[in-house]
N, C-alpha and C positions, 0 to 999 in steps of 0.2 A: 210666436210668429204666425201671422195670418196665413191661411191656406189660399193659394191662387188657383182658380178653376177655369183654365183656358179652354176654348174650343179648338184652338190651333196651336200646335207646338212646332216651332221652327228649329231644327237642329242645324244651324248654320253659324259658323264661326264669325267673329267680329269683322275680320277682313272681308270675307265673302259677302257679308250682309251689305256692306257699302258697295260692292261690285254689283250685286244682283238687284237691289231694291232702291229705286229712285224714291223721292219723297212721296209721289202719288201712290206708288206700290206699297210703301211702308205705312202710309195713312190707311190704305184699304185693309191691310193686314191688322193694324191696331183696331179698326172698327169691328173686326171679326173676333176680337179677343185673343190675339196672338202673343205668345210668349216666346222669346228667343233664348236659346241655350247653345253652348258649344258642343256638348256631347249628350247623347241620350241618357247615359249613366248619370250625368249631372242632374237632369230633370227627374229621373225616377228616384233618385236619392235625396231629393229636396223637398220643399214645402209645396211643390206643385201637385195638384190633385190629378194624378194620371188617369183616373176613372172618368174625367170630364173630357178628355182629348178625343176629338172627332177626326181631326186632320193632322197628319205628321208631314212637315216639309223637310226634305233632306238635301244634303249636299254630299260631297265626297268624304269617304272615310267611315261611313256608317257600316257596322257589322250586320250579319244576317238577322233578319226579323223572324226568329224562330218561335216555337210555341212558348217558351219561357218569357220572351220579351213581349209577345202579343198578349199573354195572360195578364200582364200588368197594364195593358191599354184596352180594356174591355169595350170601350165605345168607339174605337178607331173604325173609321169608314173609308178613309182615303190616305194613301201615301203619295205625295207630290214631289217628284225629284227635280231639282234644279239643273241636273245634267241630262245625259242621254241614256246610257246603259244603266238599267236598274239591277243587273245581275249580282252585284256585290251584296245587295241586301234582300232582294226579293226571294222568297222561299215558296215551296208548294203550300205550306201552312198558311201563308198570307192569302193566297188565292182560295184555298179551301174554306177560309172563314168569310169569304165574300167581300173582303176588303179590296177597294178599287185602287189602281195604280195608274199614275200618269207621269209623263216626263217632258222635258223641254227641248228635246232634240231638234224639233222644227225650227226653233229660234236660232240654232247654231249653224244652219245650212249656208247662209250668206257669208258668214265669217270664213267658214272652211273653204267654201267655193272660191273666195277671193285669194286665199293662201294658195290654193291649187292653181289658180290662174297666175299668181306671182311665180310660183315654181315653174309652171309652163314657159312663161316668158324668159325666166332665168336660164332654163335649159336650152331653149331655142337660141339664145344669144350667148351661150357658153360662159355664163357668169361664174359658175363654181371654179372652172379651171383658171380664169383670169384672176379672180379674187384670191385663190389659193397661191398662185404664182407670185402675185404682187406682195402679199403678206409674207411669203417665204423669202422675199428679197432676190427673186430671180432676175437675171439680166433682162432688159426690156425686150430684146429680140426673142428671148426664150419665153418670156411671159405672154407674148402676143400669139404664140403658137397654140392653135386649137383646131378641132374639126370645124367645118364650114358652119357659119352662123346663118340662122334663118328668121324670117318674119312669121308672125302668126297669121297674117293675111294669106288666105287660100292654103294654109297648111293642113294636112290631114291629121286630125286629133282624135285618138281613140278613147272613148269613155266606156269603161266596164261597169255597168250597172246604173240604171235610171232611178237611183235613190233620190231623196230630197236634195241632198247635197250634189249628187250627180247632175240633177236637172238644173240646179242653180249654176253649177260650173258650166254645163252645156250652154246655157243661155248666154253667159258671159263670153265664152269662146265664140259663139255665133255672132254676137254683137261686134266683136273685133275682127270678124271676117274669116275665122277658121272654118274648115269643113269637118263636120263631126261624124265619126263613125261610131255607132253605138251597138254594143253587144249586151243583150239582156234577155234571158230566156222567158221572161214574163210579158215581153212585148212582141208584137208582130210588126211586119213592115209598115202597115198603116199607122200603128201606134208610134213608131219611131219617126215617121214623116210628120206627124202632128207636133213632134218635139223639134222638128227641123233637122233631123238626123238621118243618116243611112243606116238601115238595120243590117248588120253583118254578123257572121259567126266570130267566136273569139279567136279562132285560127286566122281568119281573114284580117281581123282588126290588128292583131299583133304583127302581121306580115306587112300591112300597108301604112301603119301609123307612124308619124314622126314623133309624137308624144303619145304615151299610154298612161291614162289617168284612172286609177282604181277607185270606184265608188260603190262596190257591191256590198250586200249584207253579209255578216258573218253567220254562215250556216254550217252544219255538219258537212254538207257536200261541197262547200267552198274552201274548206281547209286546204292550204297550199295549192290553191287554184293556179298560182303562177310559180312554176319551178324551173328547173334547168332547161327543159325542152321549150317551154314558153318564152323564156328570156332569150334563148338562142334564136328563136324565130323572129325576133325584132330586127329591123334593119340596122346596119352600121350607122353610128351617129344618132340613133334615136334616143329618147329620154323616157324614164319611168317616174311617175308622180304617185306618191301614196300619202294621202291625208285621211285614209279610212281606218283600217285595222291591219296589224301585222299578221293576224290570223290567216289571211289569204295568201301570204307570201312565204315561200321557203327562203329564209334569209341567207342561209349558207349558199344556196344556188345563186341568189342575187349577188352576194359578195363575190363569188367566183367569177360571174359574168362582168361585174364592174372592174375587177382587177385586170381584166384583159384591156380595158380602156375602150372597148367597142361601143358600149352604151354609157349613158349618164343616168343619174337618179337624183330626185329630191324627196326627202322622206321626213315625216312628222311623227310616225308611230313605229314602235319597235317591240320585239319579243320581250326584251328585258327593259324595264323602265324603273329607275333612271338607266339610260344607256351607259354600260360600263365604259370607263375611261380608255380601256384597252381594246375596245371593240374595233374591228378593222374598218367599219364605216368611217370612223373619225379620221383615219389617215389617208383615205382615198381623195385625190384632188378633183375627181369628176363627180363628187357627191355633195349635195346641199342638204344640211341637217337643221331641223329645228326641234325643240324639246317638247313635243306634243302640246303645242300652243296654238294650233291653227284656229281653234274656236275662242281664243282669249281676248277678243276685242272688247273695248268698253261698251260699244253699242250692242254687241251680241249678248254680253252678260246682262245688260239691262232688259233686253228682250226676253231672255230666259226667265228673269225674275218676274216680269210682267205677264208672261205666259202662265207661270205657276200660280200667280195670284188670280188670274182669271179662272183657272181650273178650280182653285179652292172656292171661289165665289160661286161658280156654277154648281158645284156639288152642294154647298150649303143652301143655295137657292132652289135646289131640286131640278136643275137643268142637266142635260147630258154632257159628258165630258167631251172635249174635242181631241184630246191626245191620249186616250186610255191605252194602257198596255194590258194584254191578256197573257194567261199562262202559255199560250201557243206562241205569242210574240216573243216570249223570253228565250225561246230556242234560237231566235234569229239575231240575238245580241251577243257581242263579245264580252 
């Protein structure tokens, strides 16, 4: 059997290949000598010459790239991840060897922001309660009972974190007439004004917002940023939106507050995924749930693939990466 000597190895399953790589992206990868496999073990145990691989394209499910794995990829210069967080596979050894890392989180911002906007509108208009009652077969008079409905126009919307997704969400809210309150310790009042938002403290944001949308980074200091005290500070009838990470939320405290019926929530991310069937979130009528699919649009997936292809080409052409991840950045990822 002839030995294949690729410059680029893409560890991306067949289904995801179709989602990520349009014809133009696939042609660009083919021109760079790319071989596709479903698992790294498949590649390392086959007729592929691992010593020729300069770039490794990854998707979900790849294990840690430790010394043993990297010893078998001696020419590796770049790991390009089609997703956002590289924590499942990035190791100190990877960075110690000078291997570059990049990821496609920037391509996901619009998709996630649109879901956060959809969540916002759903909570303002009490869609979870109405939908739950109608599906449960409640009497019409019972089904139409809910807290006051609101429009987004002129509504105070709190955004925690001016991340890429936070900024994309903020822009969408502003375009539809919402008044944005922004809590982000990395910005000052002038920086918030440039984004079209009012800079406030977290405490002020929680107290004043009709919807609180979480878009902060996962840092050691943001672990359980929102707990019982914070949820209790939200006004009666307010809504909480989380399309970011569960890392920043004390789930037990959120469940306890939601059980009172005082606030509502729309959630895409959870401590345990898949979310257990018996989890109390599933039974609450004032909660809208999606299975961590906020970034799953067709358009977003193709942007992710195109971004990765561009990063691969930039490295091979000797150009600087646009979306590099450093060892320090790793500490900011969930």
